[in-house]
DOPA-978744 format. One record per residue (C-alpha): residue in three letters; x, y, z; residue number from 1. Coordinates in nm, 3 decimals. Layout:
% DOPA-978744
+------+---------+---------+---------+------+
! resn !       X !       Y !       Z ! resi !
+------+---------+---------+---------+------+
!  ALA !       X !       Y !       Z !  NUM !
...
+------+---------+---------+---------+------+
This chain:
% DOPA-978744
+------+---------+---------+---------+------+
! resn !       X !       Y !       Z ! resi !
+------+---------+---------+---------+------+
!  UNK !  14.704 !  15.859 !  12.650 !    1 !
!  UNK !  14.939 !  16.138 !  12.546 !    2 !
!  UNK !  14.913 !  16.495 !  12.675 !    3 !
!  UNK !  14.797 !  16.808 !  12.497 !    4 !
!  UNK !  14.479 !  16.650 !  12.367 !    5 !
!  UNK !  14.120 !  16.760 !  12.356 !    6 !
!  UNK !  13.895 !  16.525 !  12.552 !    7 !
!  UNK !  13.706 !  16.285 !  12.330 !    8 !
!  UNK !  13.391 !  16.116 !  12.450 !    9 !
!  UNK !  13.233 !  15.812 !  12.293 !   10 !
!  UNK !  13.026 !  16.048 !  12.079 !   11 !
!  UNK !  13.345 !  16.220 !  11.959 !   12 !
!  UNK !  13.264 !  16.577 !  12.058 !   13 !
!  UNK !  13.552 !  16.769 !  11.906 !   14 !
!  UNK !  13.559 !  17.142 !  11.858 !   15 !
!  UNK !  13.386 !  17.256 !  11.541 !   16 !
!  UNK !  13.655 !  17.516 !  11.475 !   17 !
!  UNK !  13.823 !  17.511 !  11.133 !   18 !
!  UNK !  14.080 !  17.235 !  11.105 !   19 !
!  UNK !  14.351 !  17.471 !  10.986 !   20 !
!  UNK !  14.343 !  17.842 !  11.055 !   21 !
!  UNK !  14.409 !  18.102 !  10.792 !   22 !
!  UNK !  14.776 !  18.130 !  10.696 !   23 !
!  UNK !  14.962 !  18.449 !  10.607 !   24 !
!  UNK !  14.964 !  18.549 !  10.244 !   25 !
!  UNK !  15.228 !  18.358 !  10.044 !   26 !
!  UNK !  15.290 !  18.115 !  10.334 !   27 !
!  UNK !  15.330 !  17.748 !  10.235 !   28 !
!  UNK !  15.002 !  17.561 !  10.241 !   29 !
!  UNK !  14.962 !  17.347 !  10.555 !   30 !
!  UNK !  14.738 !  17.098 !  10.380 !   31 !
!  UNK !  15.010 !  16.908 !  10.194 !   32 !
!  UNK !  15.180 !  16.836 !  10.528 !   33 !
!  UNK !  14.848 !  16.726 !  10.675 !   34 !
!  UNK !  14.784 !  16.491 !  10.384 !   35 !
!  UNK !  15.134 !  16.343 !  10.422 !   36 !
!  UNK !  15.075 !  16.280 !  10.792 !   37 !
!  UNK !  14.742 !  16.113 !  10.718 !   38 !
!  UNK !  14.921 !  15.885 !  10.472 !   39 !
!  UNK !  15.174 !  15.784 !  10.739 !   40 !
!  UNK !  14.908 !  15.723 !  11.003 !   41 !
!  UNK !  14.691 !  15.522 !  10.763 !   42 !
!  UNK !  14.984 !  15.295 !  10.671 !   43 !
!  UNK !  15.099 !  15.246 !  11.031 !   44 !
!  UNK !  14.748 !  15.197 !  11.167 !   45 !
!  UNK !  14.661 !  14.942 !  10.898 !   46 !
!  UNK !  14.981 !  14.746 !  10.962 !   47 !
!  UNK !  14.939 !  14.742 !  11.341 !   48 !
!  UNK !  14.572 !  14.645 !  11.341 !   49 !
!  UNK !  14.583 !  14.373 !  11.077 !   50 !
!  UNK !  14.911 !  14.209 !  11.178 !   51 !
!  UNK !  14.789 !  14.181 !  11.537 !   52 !
!  UNK !  14.429 !  14.085 !  11.465 !   53 !
!  UNK !  14.464 !  13.741 !  11.626 !   54 !
!  UNK !  14.544 !  13.909 !  11.959 !   55 !
!  UNK !  14.240 !  14.137 !  11.953 !   56 !
!  UNK !  13.918 !  14.017 !  12.120 !   57 !
!  UNK !  13.724 !  14.281 !  11.923 !   58 !
!  UNK !  13.783 !  14.305 !  11.549 !   59 !
!  UNK !  13.649 !  14.515 !  11.264 !   60 !
!  UNK !  13.704 !  14.542 !  10.888 !   61 !
!  UNK !  14.027 !  14.719 !  10.802 !   62 !
!  UNK !  14.038 !  14.867 !  10.453 !   63 !
!  UNK !  14.354 !  15.077 !  10.486 !   64 !
!  UNK !  14.205 !  15.423 !  10.444 !   65 !
!  UNK !  14.130 !  15.749 !  10.623 !   66 !
!  UNK !  13.821 !  15.946 !  10.523 !   67 !
!  UNK !  13.795 !  16.316 !  10.446 !   68 !
!  UNK !  13.505 !  16.559 !  10.397 !   69 !
!  UNK !  13.495 !  16.898 !  10.220 !   70 !
!  UNK !  13.294 !  17.034 !  10.513 !   71 !
!  UNK !  13.601 !  17.009 !  10.735 !   72 !
!  UNK !  13.748 !  17.322 !  10.579 !   73 !
!  UNK !  13.648 !  17.688 !  10.583 !   74 !
!  UNK !  13.492 !  17.793 !  10.254 !   75 !
!  UNK !  13.764 !  18.050 !  10.185 !   76 !
!  UNK !  14.040 !  17.783 !  10.195 !   77 !
!  UNK !  13.845 !  17.477 !  10.090 !   78 !
!  UNK !  13.976 !  17.469 !   9.733 !   79 !
!  UNK !  14.335 !  17.494 !   9.860 !   80 !
!  UNK !  14.275 !  17.214 !  10.111 !   81 !
!  UNK !  14.107 !  16.980 !   9.865 !   82 !
!  UNK !  14.382 !  17.035 !   9.608 !   83 !
!  UNK !  14.621 !  16.857 !   9.847 !   84 !
!  UNK !  14.407 !  16.544 !   9.801 !   85 !
!  UNK !  14.324 !  16.594 !   9.433 !   86 !
!  UNK !  13.960 !  16.617 !   9.546 !   87 !
!  UNK !  13.689 !  16.876 !   9.477 !   88 !
!  UNK !  13.400 !  17.041 !   9.652 !   89 !
!  UNK !  13.125 !  16.825 !   9.504 !   90 !
!  UNK !  12.988 !  16.750 !   9.850 !   91 !
!  UNK !  13.089 !  16.386 !   9.874 !   92 !
!  UNK !  13.309 !  16.230 !  10.138 !   93 !
!  UNK !  13.646 !  16.133 !   9.992 !   94 !
!  UNK !  13.949 !  15.921 !  10.071 !   95 !
!  UNK !  14.213 !  16.134 !  10.242 !   96 !
!  UNK !  14.468 !  15.850 !  10.268 !   97 !
!  UNK !  14.515 !  15.500 !  10.127 !   98 !
!  UNK !  14.769 !  15.267 !  10.287 !   99 !
!  UNK !  15.009 !  15.092 !  10.044 !  100 !
!  UNK !  14.931 !  14.722 !  10.007 !  101 !
!  UNK !  14.592 !  14.757 !  10.175 !  102 !
!  UNK !  14.264 !  14.624 !  10.031 !  103 !
!  UNK !  14.179 !  14.982 !   9.929 !  104 !
!  UNK !  14.506 !  15.021 !   9.738 !  105 !
!  UNK !  14.484 !  14.675 !   9.581 !  106 !
!  UNK !  14.134 !  14.756 !   9.455 !  107 !
!  UNK !  14.266 !  15.065 !   9.279 !  108 !
!  UNK !  14.127 !  15.330 !   9.512 !  109 !
!  UNK !  14.322 !  15.655 !   9.522 !  110 !
!  UNK !  14.355 !  15.953 !   9.750 !  111 !
!  UNK !  14.088 !  16.203 !   9.650 !  112 !
!  UNK !  13.835 !  15.945 !   9.527 !  113 !
!  UNK !  13.487 !  16.071 !   9.612 !  114 !
!  UNK !  13.248 !  15.809 !   9.745 !  115 !
!  UNK !  12.880 !  15.855 !   9.665 !  116 !
!  UNK !  12.740 !  15.521 !   9.783 !  117 !
!  UNK !  12.838 !  15.211 !   9.980 !  118 !
!  UNK !  12.670 !  14.888 !   9.869 !  119 !
!  UNK !  12.409 !  15.092 !   9.677 !  120 !
!  UNK !  12.316 !  15.293 !   9.987 !  121 !
!  UNK !  12.400 !  15.663 !  10.008 !  122 !
!  UNK !  12.698 !  15.747 !  10.227 !  123 !
!  UNK !  12.573 !  15.827 !  10.579 !  124 !
!  UNK !  12.552 !  16.201 !  10.630 !  125 !
!  UNK !  12.581 !  16.203 !  11.010 !  126 !
!  UNK !  12.377 !  16.393 !  11.263 !  127 !
!  UNK !  12.410 !  16.763 !  11.339 !  128 !
!  UNK !  12.642 !  17.029 !  11.206 !  129 !
!  UNK !  12.970 !  16.896 !  11.343 !  130 !
!  UNK !  13.229 !  16.878 !  11.063 !  131 !
!  UNK !  13.328 !  16.525 !  11.160 !  132 !
!  UNK !  12.967 !  16.400 !  11.171 !  133 !
!  UNK !  12.967 !  16.231 !  10.831 !  134 !
!  UNK !  13.308 !  16.067 !  10.881 !  135 !
!  UNK !  13.205 !  15.940 !  11.224 !  136 !
!  UNK !  12.885 !  15.793 !  11.078 !  137 !
!  UNK !  13.076 !  15.623 !  10.794 !  138 !
!  UNK !  13.333 !  15.476 !  11.033 !  139 !
!  UNK !  13.067 !  15.349 !  11.273 !  140 !
!  UNK !  12.866 !  15.190 !  10.993 !  141 !
!  UNK !  13.169 !  15.012 !  10.846 !  142 !
!  UNK !  13.299 !  14.901 !  11.186 !  143 !
!  UNK !  12.969 !  14.724 !  11.255 !  144 !
!  UNK !  13.005 !  14.499 !  10.949 !  145 !
!  UNK !  13.159 !  14.149 !  10.965 !  146 !
!  UNK !  13.537 !  14.187 !  10.964 !  147 !
!  UNK !  13.586 !  14.009 !  10.628 !  148 !
!  UNK !  13.264 !  14.107 !  10.449 !  149 !
!  UNK !  13.322 !  14.238 !  10.091 !  150 !
!  UNK !  13.201 !  14.586 !  10.005 !  151 !
!  UNK !  13.123 !  14.785 !   9.689 !  152 !
!  UNK !  13.190 !  15.158 !   9.662 !  153 !
!  UNK !  13.045 !  15.390 !   9.398 !  154 !
!  UNK !  13.317 !  15.646 !   9.337 !  155 !
!  UNK !  13.403 !  15.918 !   9.084 !  156 !
!  UNK !  13.251 !  15.901 !   8.737 !  157 !
!  UNK !  13.029 !  15.607 !   8.824 !  158 !
!  UNK !  13.314 !  15.366 !   8.901 !  159 !
!  UNK !  13.212 !  15.061 !   9.099 !  160 !
!  UNK !  13.498 !  14.933 !   9.314 !  161 !
!  UNK !  13.468 !  14.604 !   9.498 !  162 !
!  UNK !  13.705 !  14.511 !   9.776 !  163 !
!  UNK !  13.735 !  14.274 !  10.069 !  164 !
!  UNK !  13.875 !  14.407 !  10.398 !  165 !
!  UNK !  14.115 !  14.232 !  10.629 !  166 !
!  UNK !  14.012 !  14.158 !  10.987 !  167 !
!  UNK !  14.191 !  14.387 !  11.228 !  168 !
!  UNK !  14.187 !  14.521 !  11.579 !  169 !
!  UNK !  13.890 !  14.752 !  11.634 !  170 !
!  UNK !  14.026 !  15.103 !  11.572 !  171 !
!  UNK !  13.984 !  15.378 !  11.317 !  172 !
!  UNK !  14.235 !  15.658 !  11.265 !  173 !
!  UNK !  14.222 !  16.030 !  11.219 !  174 !
!  UNK !  14.475 !  16.314 !  11.217 !  175 !
!  UNK !  14.420 !  16.656 !  11.370 !  176 !
!  UNK !  14.638 !  16.947 !  11.255 !  177 !
!  UNK !  14.746 !  17.037 !  11.606 !  178 !
!  UNK !  15.117 !  17.110 !  11.635 !  179 !
!  UNK !  15.148 !  16.981 !  11.993 !  180 !
!  UNK !  15.263 !  16.617 !  12.026 !  181 !
!  UNK !  14.956 !  16.432 !  12.143 !  182 !
!  UNK !  14.720 !  16.145 !  12.068 !  183 !
!  UNK !  14.411 !  15.992 !  12.227 !  184 !
!  UNK !  14.198 !  15.679 !  12.204 !  185 !
!  UNK !  13.829 !  15.677 !  12.287 !  186 !
!  UNK !  13.762 !  15.302 !  12.258 !  187 !
!  UNK !  13.710 !  15.304 !  11.882 !  188 !
!  UNK !  13.901 !  15.597 !  11.738 !  189 !
!  UNK !  14.271 !  15.681 !  11.755 !  190 !
!  UNK !  14.321 !  16.054 !  11.700 !  191 !
!  UNK !  14.679 !  16.160 !  11.626 !  192 !
!  UNK !  14.802 !  16.519 !  11.636 !  193 !
!  UNK !  15.020 !  16.624 !  11.346 !  194 !
!  UNK !  15.272 !  16.747 !  11.604 !  195 !
!  UNK !  15.317 !  16.390 !  11.727 !  196 !
!  UNK !  15.410 !  16.269 !  11.379 !  197 !
!  UNK !  15.656 !  16.557 !  11.349 !  198 !
!  UNK !  15.807 !  16.473 !  11.690 !  199 !
!  UNK !  15.865 !  16.104 !  11.614 !  200 !
!  UNK !  16.207 !  16.040 !  11.462 !  201 !
!  UNK !  16.079 !  15.779 !  11.217 !  202 !
!  UNK !  15.781 !  15.557 !  11.141 !  203 !
!  UNK !  15.885 !  15.300 !  11.402 !  204 !
!  UNK !  15.869 !  15.563 !  11.677 !  205 !
!  UNK !  15.538 !  15.697 !  11.547 !  206 !
!  UNK !  15.413 !  15.337 !  11.542 !  207 !
!  UNK !  15.514 !  15.306 !  11.909 !  208 !
!  UNK !  15.293 !  15.601 !  12.003 !  209 !
!  UNK !  15.004 !  15.477 !  11.788 !  210 !
!  UNK !  15.040 !  15.123 !  11.926 !  211 !
!  UNK !  15.003 !  15.268 !  12.277 !  212 !
!  UNK !  14.667 !  15.419 !  12.177 !  213 !
!  UNK !  14.553 !  15.101 !  12.000 !  214 !
!  UNK !  14.640 !  14.912 !  12.319 !  215 !
!  UNK !  14.405 !  15.141 !  12.512 !  216 !
!  UNK !  14.127 !  15.040 !  12.269 !  217 !
!  UNK !  14.211 !  14.668 !  12.278 !  218 !
!  UNK !  14.205 !  14.670 !  12.658 !  219 !
!  UNK !  13.882 !  14.874 !  12.668 !  220 !
!  UNK !  14.037 !  15.126 !  12.903 !  221 !
!  UNK !  13.784 !  15.405 !  12.850 !  222 !
!  UNK !  13.487 !  15.179 !  12.918 !  223 !
!  UNK !  13.658 !  15.013 !  13.215 !  224 !
!  UNK !  13.757 !  15.347 !  13.367 !  225 !
!  UNK !  13.403 !  15.476 !  13.324 !  226 !
!  UNK !  13.266 !  15.161 !  13.487 !  227 !
!  UNK !  13.506 !  15.216 !  13.776 !  228 !
!  UNK !  13.364 !  15.565 !  13.826 !  229 !
!  UNK !  13.687 !  15.762 !  13.789 !  230 !
!  UNK !  13.692 !  16.139 !  13.814 !  231 !
!  UNK !  13.776 !  16.285 !  13.471 !  232 !
!  UNK !  13.801 !  16.640 !  13.603 !  233 !
!  UNK !  14.065 !  16.792 !  13.826 !  234 !
!  UNK !  14.023 !  16.502 !  14.067 !  235 !
!  UNK !  14.180 !  16.261 !  13.818 !  236 !
!  UNK !  14.524 !  16.371 !  13.941 !  237 !
!  UNK !  14.465 !  16.241 !  14.292 !  238 !
!  UNK !  14.384 !  15.929 !  14.489 !  239 !
!  UNK !  14.203 !  15.632 !  14.342 !  240 !
!  UNK !  14.129 !  15.798 !  14.007 !  241 !
!  UNK !  14.496 !  15.883 !  13.949 !  242 !
!  UNK !  14.600 !  15.531 !  14.046 !  243 !
!  UNK !  14.356 !  15.372 !  13.800 !  244 !
!  UNK !  14.456 !  15.605 !  13.517 !  245 !
!  UNK !  14.820 !  15.523 !  13.586 !  246 !
!  UNK !  14.740 !  15.150 !  13.577 !  247 !
!  UNK !  14.587 !  15.183 !  13.229 !  248 !
!  UNK !  14.892 !  15.375 !  13.105 !  249 !
!  UNK !  15.125 !  15.102 !  13.231 !  250 !
!  UNK !  14.907 !  14.834 !  13.068 !  251 !
!  UNK !  14.899 !  15.019 !  12.735 !  252 !
!  UNK !  15.276 !  15.061 !  12.744 !  253 !
!  UNK !  15.332 !  14.689 !  12.804 !  254 !
!  UNK !  15.098 !  14.575 !  12.528 !  255 !
!  UNK !  15.224 !  14.835 !  12.279 !  256 !
!  UNK !  15.569 !  14.675 !  12.265 !  257 !
!  UNK !  15.413 !  14.343 !  12.166 !  258 !
!  UNK !  15.198 !  14.512 !  11.903 !  259 !
!  UNK !  15.513 !  14.660 !  11.752 !  260 !
!  UNK !  15.679 !  14.319 !  11.743 !  261 !
!  UNK !  15.369 !  14.152 !  11.600 !  262 !
!  UNK !  15.364 !  14.403 !  11.313 !  263 !
!  UNK !  15.733 !  14.369 !  11.237 !  264 !
!  UNK !  15.847 !  14.699 !  11.390 !  265 !
!  UNK !  16.150 !  14.719 !  11.619 !  266 !
!  UNK !  16.017 !  14.670 !  11.976 !  267 !
!  UNK !  16.299 !  14.894 !  12.099 !  268 !
!  UNK !  16.135 !  15.190 !  11.924 !  269 !
!  UNK !  15.893 !  15.225 !  12.218 !  270 !
!  UNK !  16.169 !  15.293 !  12.470 !  271 !
!  UNK !  16.342 !  15.532 !  12.230 !  272 !
!  UNK !  16.026 !  15.729 !  12.167 !  273 !
!  UNK !  15.914 !  15.758 !  12.529 !  274 !
!  UNK !  16.263 !  15.846 !  12.646 !  275 !
!  UNK !  16.270 !  16.147 !  12.416 !  276 !
!  UNK !  15.906 !  16.227 !  12.483 !  277 !
!  UNK !  15.962 !  16.226 !  12.859 !  278 !
!  UNK !  16.253 !  16.470 !  12.829 !  279 !
!  UNK !  16.105 !  16.708 !  12.574 !  280 !
!  UNK !  16.085 !  17.079 !  12.642 !  281 !
!  UNK !  15.749 !  17.211 !  12.752 !  282 !
!  UNK !  15.623 !  16.880 !  12.890 !  283 !
!  UNK !  15.342 !  16.922 !  13.144 !  284 !
!  UNK !  15.407 !  16.876 !  13.514 !  285 !
!  UNK !  15.047 !  16.802 !  13.610 !  286 !
!  UNK !  15.043 !  16.443 !  13.482 !  287 !
!  UNK !  15.262 !  16.296 !  13.755 !  288 !
!  UNK !  14.958 !  16.137 !  13.918 !  289 !
!  UNK !  14.811 !  15.972 !  13.609 !  290 !
!  UNK !  15.126 !  15.863 !  13.423 !  291 !
!  UNK !  15.440 !  15.680 !  13.532 !  292 !
!  UNK !  15.763 !  15.878 !  13.535 !  293 !
!  UNK !  15.948 !  15.862 !  13.207 !  294 !
!  UNK !  16.248 !  15.673 !  13.353 !  295 !
!  UNK !  16.023 !  15.405 !  13.501 !  296 !
!  UNK !  15.831 !  15.396 !  13.177 !  297 !
!  UNK !  16.140 !  15.342 !  12.965 !  298 !
!  UNK !  16.272 !  15.072 !  13.199 !  299 !
!  UNK !  15.942 !  14.884 !  13.175 !  300 !
!  UNK !  15.937 !  14.913 !  12.797 !  301 !
!  UNK !  16.293 !  14.785 !  12.774 !  302 !
!  UNK !  16.196 !  14.490 !  12.995 !  303 !
!  UNK !  15.908 !  14.399 !  12.763 !  304 !
!  UNK !  16.136 !  14.422 !  12.460 !  305 !
!  UNK !  16.387 !  14.194 !  12.634 !  306 !
!  UNK !  16.111 !  13.941 !  12.706 !  307 !
!  UNK !  16.014 !  13.944 !  12.339 !  308 !
!  UNK !  16.377 !  13.902 !  12.228 !  309 !
!  UNK !  16.420 !  13.606 !  12.461 !  310 !
!  UNK !  16.105 !  13.440 !  12.326 !  311 !
!  UNK !  16.219 !  13.491 !  11.967 !  312 !
!  UNK !  16.569 !  13.355 !  12.045 !  313 !
!  UNK !  16.412 !  13.047 !  12.203 !  314 !
!  UNK !  16.183 !  12.992 !  11.905 !  315 !
!  UNK !  15.875 !  13.042 !  12.121 !  316 !
!  UNK !  15.552 !  13.198 !  11.993 !  317 !
!  UNK !  15.482 !  13.549 !  12.114 !  318 !
!  UNK !  15.214 !  13.563 !  12.382 !  319 !
!  UNK !  15.129 !  13.924 !  12.464 !  320 !
!  UNK !  15.024 !  14.009 !  12.818 !  321 !
!  UNK !  14.684 !  14.134 !  12.932 !  322 !
!  UNK !  14.474 !  14.071 !  12.621 !  323 !
!  UNK !  14.315 !  13.750 !  12.753 !  324 !
!  UNK !  14.264 !  13.861 !  13.113 !  325 !
!  UNK !  14.342 !  14.223 !  13.194 !  326 !
!  UNK !  14.359 !  14.285 !  13.569 !  327 !
!  UNK !  14.056 !  14.455 !  13.726 !  328 !
!  UNK !  14.049 !  14.830 !  13.783 !  329 !
!  UNK !  13.957 !  14.869 !  14.147 !  330 !
+------+---------+---------+---------+------+
């Protein structure tokens, strides 16, 4: 888990504050940058989850999209925000990103398409007033379907679009317009700060950070930590809780390198990213208990990449660690 994140519980209790605050008059719109980041995260997340599906004990349908909702934006900037997606304020959820080559793209779906119904049923509206409520309900409903079950969407102007997902590792993706480099996984969702995408030198490095979060989900770290009774408050920095959090970070690092390799990314991107991340200005000092030091982290990542390279050179199939029998947290 990366720093500078808001805690996310299984119910996804994020702040209901506007996603992007008001900008000065004549300032460039922040929404085009947000839409571009969502496109990158959708493409990387789709590639990582589907290419590595065989290694994931829990799978879900992967369509290659990220959802949006007009209610995410303050009324006074909603038109500006939706223009970045070629969407409108008709009240429907819409597609905020479509990954190239994904089932969504192959079926002809486009960014900005408004979705009125899924398999003849109205799009779930979600519970409560939280701006993410409808997206969370849609994601949960789709994740519960068989991983290869076809689906029909009723989109703009009465279009009926049929598509079949690809099985993938169980994770959905979302971008938050926070300029600090952070990300978090809650067991189902991977939430990426826009600042993290800006920090990564290229898509391979961004994939390394996202693969780390997907690894947390694959290895069920949130549920296993909760079952172990860790302290998620100030006490997480000390004693048994700190040791168990640090164990999950080491496990996610190890598996992330294999996820990169399985999806065709350079496994060395993980060491490059975490080396720069560990030396960045403004990094927090209070995570020493829950995370390995950046030098140890980079050395471990380089060792995993070397193991992968040796297996490839020997013509051996890749066998990632931990997915079949992760060690107990105790």
